[in-house]
Structure formats: structure tokens, C-alpha cells
C-alpha positions as CSV (number, residue, x, y, z in Angstrom):
1,X,-0.1,0.0,0.0
2,X,2.9,2.4,0.8
3,X,4.4,1.9,-2.7
4,X,1.0,2.8,-4.4
5,X,0.7,5.9,-2.3
6,X,4.2,6.9,-3.0
7,X,3.8,6.3,-6.7
8,X,0.5,8.3,-6.8
9,X,2.1,11.0,-4.7
10,X,5.1,11.2,-7.1
11,X,2.9,11.5,-10.2
12,X,0.6,14.2,-8.6
13,X,3.4,16.2,-7.0
14,X,3.4,19.0,-9.5
15,X,-0.3,19.4,-9.3
16,X,-0.3,19.4,-5.6
17,X,2.4,22.0,-5.3
18,X,0.6,24.1,-7.9
19,X,-2.6,23.9,-5.9
20,X,-0.9,24.9,-2.7
21,X,0.7,27.8,-4.3
22,X,-2.5,28.9,-5.8
23,X,-4.3,28.7,-2.5
24,X,-1.5,30.6,-0.9
25,X,-1.8,33.4,-3.6
26,X,-5.5,33.6,-3.2
27,X,-5.2,33.9,0.6
28,X,-2.4,36.5,0.5
29,X,-4.3,38.5,-2.2
30,X,-7.4,38.4,-0.2
31,X,-5.7,39.7,2.9
32,X,-3.8,42.3,1.0
33,X,-7.1,43.7,-0.6
34,X,-8.7,43.8,2.8
35,X,-6.0,45.8,4.3
36,X,-5.8,48.1,1.3
37,X,-9.6,48.8,1.4
38,X,-9.7,49.4,5.1
39,X,-9.0,53.2,5.8
40,X,-5.8,53.8,7.8
41,X,-7.6,55.5,10.7
42,X,-9.8,52.4,11.0
43,X,-7.0,49.9,10.9
44,X,-5.5,51.6,14.0
45,X,-8.7,51.8,16.2
46,X,-10.4,48.7,15.1
47,X,-9.8,45.6,17.2
48,X,-8.2,42.5,15.6
49,X,-11.4,40.6,16.1
50,X,-13.5,42.8,14.1
51,X,-10.6,43.2,11.2
52,X,-10.8,39.3,11.0
53,X,-14.7,39.4,11.0
54,X,-14.5,41.6,7.8
55,X,-12.1,39.3,6.1
56,X,-13.8,37.5,3.2
57,X,-14.6,33.9,3.8
58,X,-12.6,32.8,0.7
59,X,-9.3,34.0,2.4
60,X,-9.9,31.4,5.2
61,X,-10.8,28.7,2.8
62,X,-7.8,29.3,0.7
63,X,-5.5,29.4,3.7
64,X,-7.1,26.1,5.1
65,X,-6.4,24.4,1.7
66,X,-2.8,25.5,1.7
67,X,-2.2,24.4,5.3
68,X,-4.2,21.3,4.6
69,X,-2.0,20.3,1.6
70,X,1.3,21.0,3.5
71,X,0.2,19.1,6.5
72,X,-1.1,16.2,4.3
73,X,2.2,16.1,2.4
74,X,4.1,16.0,5.7
75,X,1.9,13.1,7.1
76,X,2.2,11.1,3.9
77,X,6.1,11.5,3.7
78,X,6.2,10.5,7.4
79,X,4.1,7.3,6.7
80,X,6.2,6.4,3.5
81,X,9.3,6.9,5.7
82,X,8.0,4.4,8.3
83,X,7.1,2.0,5.6
84,X,10.7,2.3,4.1
85,X,12.2,1.6,7.5
86,X,10.0,-1.5,7.8
87,X,11.2,-2.6,4.4
88,X,14.9,-1.9,5.2
89,X,14.9,-3.4,8.6
90,X,14.8,-7.2,7.6
91,X,17.9,-6.7,5.4
92,X,19.6,-4.5,7.8
93,X,19.4,-6.8,10.6
94,X,20.3,-9.9,8.5
95,X,23.8,-11.4,8.3
96,X,25.9,-9.0,6.2
97,X,28.2,-10.9,3.7
98,X,30.0,-7.7,2.3
99,X,29.7,-3.9,2.1
100,X,30.8,-1.6,-0.7
101,X,31.1,2.1,-0.7
102,X,31.0,3.8,-4.2
103,X,31.7,0.4,-5.7
104,X,34.8,-0.5,-3.5
105,X,34.3,-3.2,-1.1
106,X,35.1,-2.4,2.6
107,X,37.6,-4.7,4.4
108,X,36.0,-4.0,7.8
109,X,32.4,-2.7,7.7
110,X,31.6,-3.4,11.3
111,X,31.5,0.3,12.4
112,X,29.4,1.4,9.4
113,X,26.9,-1.6,9.7
114,X,26.7,-0.8,13.4
115,X,25.9,2.9,12.7
116,X,23.3,1.9,10.1
117,X,21.5,-0.4,12.5
118,X,21.5,2.3,15.1
119,X,20.2,5.0,12.8
120,X,17.3,7.1,14.0
121,X,15.5,10.3,13.2
122,X,16.9,13.6,14.4
123,X,15.1,16.8,15.3
124,X,15.3,19.1,12.4
125,X,18.4,21.3,12.2
126,X,19.8,23.8,9.9
127,X,22.2,21.5,7.9
128,X,22.0,19.6,4.7
129,X,23.6,16.6,3.2
130,X,26.7,17.3,1.2
131,X,29.0,14.5,-0.3
132,X,27.0,11.4,-1.1
133,X,28.2,7.8,-0.8
134,X,26.5,4.9,-2.6
135,X,26.4,2.1,-0.1
136,X,25.5,-1.6,-0.9
137,X,25.0,-4.1,1.8
138,X,25.0,-7.7,0.4
139,X,22.9,-9.6,2.9
140,X,21.5,-13.0,3.2
141,X,18.1,-11.4,2.5
142,X,19.2,-9.6,-0.6
143,X,21.0,-6.4,-1.4
144,X,20.3,-3.2,0.4
145,X,21.1,0.0,-1.6
146,X,21.4,3.2,0.5
147,X,22.7,6.6,-0.3
148,X,24.5,8.2,2.6
149,X,24.9,12.1,2.6
150,X,27.4,13.6,4.8
151,X,25.9,16.3,7.0
152,X,27.2,19.9,6.3
153,X,27.5,20.6,10.0
154,X,28.6,17.4,11.5
155,X,31.2,15.3,9.3
156,X,30.3,12.1,11.3
157,X,26.5,12.4,10.8
158,X,25.1,10.9,7.7
159,X,21.7,11.4,6.1
160,X,20.3,7.9,5.0
161,X,18.3,7.8,1.8
162,X,16.6,4.8,0.4
163,X,15.8,4.3,-3.3
164,X,12.9,2.0,-2.8
165,X,10.5,4.9,-2.6
166,X,10.3,8.0,-4.5
167,X,9.9,10.0,-1.2
168,X,12.8,8.5,0.5
169,X,15.3,9.4,-2.4
170,X,15.0,13.0,-1.3
171,X,13.8,12.7,2.5
172,X,16.1,10.8,4.8
173,X,14.8,7.7,6.4
174,X,17.3,8.3,9.2
175,X,20.5,9.6,10.3
176,X,23.5,7.5,11.1
177,X,26.5,8.6,13.2
178,X,30.0,7.1,12.2
179,X,33.5,8.0,11.2
180,X,33.7,4.7,9.1
181,X,33.5,6.7,5.9
182,X,36.3,9.3,6.6
183,X,38.8,7.6,4.3
184,X,36.4,7.5,1.3
């Protein structure tokens, strides 16, 4: 079911974004129009409550549509991320036969595998992934292909992306902390 939702969301994404932006423009234009039509002396003396009471209903509807789309997107991406972690888990916990980074097999992947098994979400921060590493874990349950992006603020933090879903190619499924990739 998560793959179906992911595929539908991927196809509809441009239309969803266009609808959200259109709703935001309508709401912003309506607020701007209300402020422009209110005499300056009335803007100062009138209470906030009466100012909002004079706001056209379409402004609230457009604002609700915009917020609803953004919240819906965030919830769907979170649900897909959880489904991705459930898909990754059996291979990540299975016996690992070998690990390669950017096509080069690692001699000792214990630290990297341990970090990936311990990966977790983090509270949002103002950094982003920089250098990306393509990691393949060959397990007894099949290959697991991940992309690790080194954090711009902490060189030992890696954003973990999973290509099994469209949404998790650009949204991290978790963050792993290790120095195992320092020599790559």
C-alpha cells in the first residue's frame, strides 16, 4: 500500500504543489485587498477581532487548503518513511556478507553496519547533506542499496536515503553517526 501511495504522490506532486501555491496566492491577495480597502484610521482603532470578521470567507478557505496540503504532504511522507524503514529492517538486521562504498568493497564494515543499524531520526536542524556515498550491503536477504549524505554541520553524521520509494530518495529515512567513511 505504501508503494502505491508513494507512486501516486510522485505523479501528482507537481499538481499538488501548484494547488498549494495557488491557494496561498489567493489567501495572500485577499488579505492584501482587505488591508488596502480599510481606511488607515480604522486599521489603528479597530480591534483585531473585528478586522478578521471583515475578512472574506474565501481567504480562510484558501488558507485552510494551503495548510491542509502542506500538513497532508508531511503526514504522507512520514508514513512512507516508516514503511521504508520497515522494508529496510529485515535486510539491515540480517547477516551481512559484504559492504561496498561507491563500488569499493570495505575490508571491515563493522562500524558502518553498526551505525546503520542504530540510525534514527533527528530533530530538524539547519544543515543539509553534502557529499553522497552509494552504499550496498549484500545480505542473506538480498542487497540493500542506500545513499548516505554527509551532514554539512557534523562530518560524522550521515543522512540515509533509500531508493525503494520516490519520497525517500530526497527525504532521509534516518541519520547514522560514524567515522567509518572518513577515508572515502
